[in-house]
N, C-alpha and C positions, 0 to 999 in steps of 0.2 A: 504494500500500500504506500508507505512513505519511508521505508527503511533507508532509502538513498539519501535522505536529508541529513542523517547523522554523519556519514563520511563527507558530505558536501559542506557541512558546518566545520568539520575538521580541516577540510581543504581551504576554506576561507581563512581560518585562523593561521594555518601554516603559510599561506600566501602572504599575509600581512607580516608574519615573522620573517619570512624569507627576504622581503623587501628591506626590513630593518637590518637584518644581518648583512645584506649586500651593501647597504650604506655604510655600515660600520667597517666592513672589510675594505671598502674603497677609501674610507677616511684613514684607516691604519696603513693602507697601501702595502699590504703584504705581497712580497714578490716570490714566495715559495712555490715553485712550479712542480715540486716533487710530490706534493699531496693535493688531494681534491679538497677544494674549499667547502666549508660547511653549507654555504648558500647553494652550491651545486647539489649537495646531498639532499637538502630540503627540496630542491627542484625535482629530484627523483620522487620523493614522497608526494609532492604536489601532482606530478604526472600520474602516479598510481591512483591517488584519491580522485582527482578530477575525471580521469578516464573511466574508472569504475563507477563513479557516481553518474556520469553521463550515460553509460551503457544501461545502468539500472533505471535511470529516469526514462530512457527511451523504451525499455521493456515495459515499464508501468504505463507509459503513454500508449504503447501498442495494445495493451490489454484494457484500455479505457479507464484506468484508475486515476489518470491525470486529465484534466480538461483545460482548454484554452481560456476559460472564463472563470470568474470568481465562484466558488472558493478554491478552484484549481484542483484540489484533492477531493475525489468523490466521497471518500470516507468521512469528510468533515460534515456533510449534510445530515448524517444520522448519528445521534449520540452513541448508540451501541457500536457502530462501526468506528467512531472516533476513538473509543476506548480500546478497541482491537488494534487500531492503527498505532496508537501511542504505545501499546504493549509490544507491537512488532518493531517499532523504532527503538524501544528500550532494549529489546533482546537481539533481534537480527541485525539492526542497524549498528548497534554498539559492537556486537561481535565482529561484524565486517570491518569496521573502522579499526578495531584492535588487531585483527589478523593482518590487515594491510600494513599497519604501523609496525608490528612485530617482524613482518617479512622485510620491510624497509630497514629496520634496525639490524637484522641479520646481514643484509647487503652492506650496510655501513660498517659493521664490525669486520666483515671480510675485506672490504676496501682498506680499512685502517691497517689490518694485519699485512696486507700486500704492500701498502705504502711504507710501513716500518721495515719490512724485509728489504725492499728496494733501497731505502735510505742506508741500511746497514751494508748491503752489497756495494753500493756506491762509495761509502766511507772506506770499506776495506780495499776496494780497487784503488781509491785515491791514495791510501797509505802505502800500498805495495808498489805503485808506479813512481813514487818519489825517490 
């Protein structure tokens, strides 16, 4: 019904945070090319959240659960359906947002390990070539 609204809300928040982090990184003018910037990593999460939310919204539109006129969500017109919709948002929507965020965290951890390993290899190569 409206489970896609939870990951969409998270995507909105992470988009705002990403913009703030980008400004901070530009202000600090970090020139470290060996690691992936945190704003780029947040961009990955944004892509996952916006993409998944968009697909879910399309699926709900396809099944007639979203309309192009107010109140937009068909479940809002009936109080019993509204309660079911809120329950779905609390369970399915939250679960989807958490799973996507955990998958992103796993990718970020893997990326960090690879970056550290590359830095160590480059440091060792630099020491042996001198």
